[in-house]
C-alpha positions in Angstrom: 0.0 0.0 0.0 1.4 3.4 -1.1 1.6 6.1 1.5 0.9 9.6 0.1 2.7 12.5 1.5 1.2 15.8 0.4 3.8 18.5 -0.1 2.7 22.2 0.0 4.2 25.1 -1.8 3.7 28.7 -0.7 3.0 31.3 -3.4 4.1 34.9 -3.4 0.6 36.1 -2.4 0.7 33.8 0.7 -1.7 31.2 -0.6 -0.6 27.5 -0.9 -0.9 24.8 -3.5 -0.3 21.0 -3.4 2.8 19.5 -5.1 2.5 16.3 -7.1 5.1 13.5 -6.8 6.0 13.8 -10.5 6.0 16.7 -12.8 3.2 17.2 -15.3 3.2 19.3 -18.5 0.7 22.1 -19.1 0.1 22.4 -22.8 -1.6 25.3 -24.8 -2.9 24.2 -28.2 -2.8 27.3 -30.4 -1.9 28.7 -33.8 -0.3 31.8 -32.2 1.9 30.8 -29.2 3.4 34.3 -28.9 0.1 35.6 -27.5 0.4 33.6 -24.3 2.2 34.5 -21.1 2.7 32.2 -18.1 3.6 33.5 -14.6 5.0 31.2 -12.0 3.0 32.3 -8.9 5.7 30.8 -6.6 8.8 32.6 -8.0 7.4 35.4 -10.1 9.2 34.2 -13.2 7.3 35.0 -16.5 7.4 33.0 -19.8 6.0 33.8 -23.2 5.1 31.3 -25.9 7.4 30.8 -28.8 7.6 28.6 -31.9 8.7 25.0 -31.5 12.1 24.8 -33.0 12.8 21.1 -32.1 11.5 18.7 -34.7 11.6 15.8 -32.2 9.1 17.5 -29.9 6.0 15.7 -31.3 7.1 12.1 -30.3 8.0 13.4 -26.7 4.5 15.0 -26.5 2.7 11.9 -27.7 4.5 9.8 -25.2 3.6 12.1 -22.3 -0.1 12.2 -23.4 -0.1 8.3 -23.5 1.3 8.2 -19.9 -1.3 10.7 -18.7 1.3 13.3 -17.6 -0.6 16.2 -19.2 -2.0 18.9 -16.9 -5.0 21.1 -17.5 -5.5 24.9 -17.7 -8.3 26.7 -15.9 -9.6 30.1 -17.2 -9.5 32.6 -14.3 -10.4 35.7 -16.2 -12.6 36.1 -19.3 -11.6 38.1 -22.3 -12.6 41.8 -22.4 -14.5 43.4 -25.2 -13.0 46.4 -26.9 -15.6 48.6 -25.0 -14.2 47.4 -21.6 -10.6 48.2 -22.3 -9.6 51.7 -21.1 
């Protein structure tokens, strides 16, 4: 019987999140990767999407999908209409 130890990480705003035993990949499926920005809420590091330059990426992605190591995004803010932008 496996014993689960839940690890907690503290974010910059003081809230906490659970940590998994193994890393997962969060994937954005898009035709325009440069329009996305990811912020690490623990460290404050920011990342923007870019083109995939590595031709061998597809087999790696397929293998991770087959192993169920793909995470999931949750929308936390809806898009604004042009009338709402100041």
